[in-house]
N, C-alpha and C positions, 0 to 999 in steps of 0.2 A: 328582846321584845321591843325595847325603845327604838332600835334601829329600824325595825319593821314598821313601827308607827310613823317614824320620820320619813321613811321611804314611801309609805302609803299617802301621807300628806303631800309629799312632793309630787307624786304621780297625779293626785287629785288637782293640785294647783296647776300643773302642766296641761291637764285636760281642760280645766276651766279656762285657762289662757287661750288654748287653741279654739275652744268653743266661742269665746268672746270675739276673737279675730274673725272667725267664720261668720259670726252673726253680723259684724260690722260690714263685711263684704256682701252678705245677703241683703242687708238693708239698702245698700247702694244698687244692687242688681237683683231684684226679687224674682226675675225670670230664670235665674240659675237655680233650678230646683235641687240640683245635686248638692248645693251648699246646705239647703234645709235638711236633706237626708243625713248629711255628715253631722250636722248639729244634733239631730235626733239621736243618732248612734252615741255621740259623746254624752248627751243628757242621760240616755238609758244606762251607760256604763257608770256615770257618776251616781245615779240613783241606786243602782245595784250595789255599788261599793258601800254606800251608806246603809242600805237595807240589810246587807249580809254581815255587817260589822256587829259583833256582840256588844250589848250594853253592859254597864257595870252591874246592874240589877241581875241580869241573866248570868253573868259571870259568877257573882257571889252566891246565887241560889244554887248553882251547880255544886258548890262545896258543902252546902247544908243538906244535900240529898233531895232537893226539890227540883222538879222539872217544869218547864214552861212549854 
């Protein structure tokens, strides 16, 4: 489980770095709309990864027989 968490964190950091690089390029050339689309896709992937990740409260409640 620890390896999975580390891998997920590394993947998020890689996506953030790519997103920031694309954003820097986009600021210099705002007419390159494809850069904005790539940034949007990365933002969506980052948000989905955070949203779908179970919280500690949800994890613990599953053991107590509670469902959310």
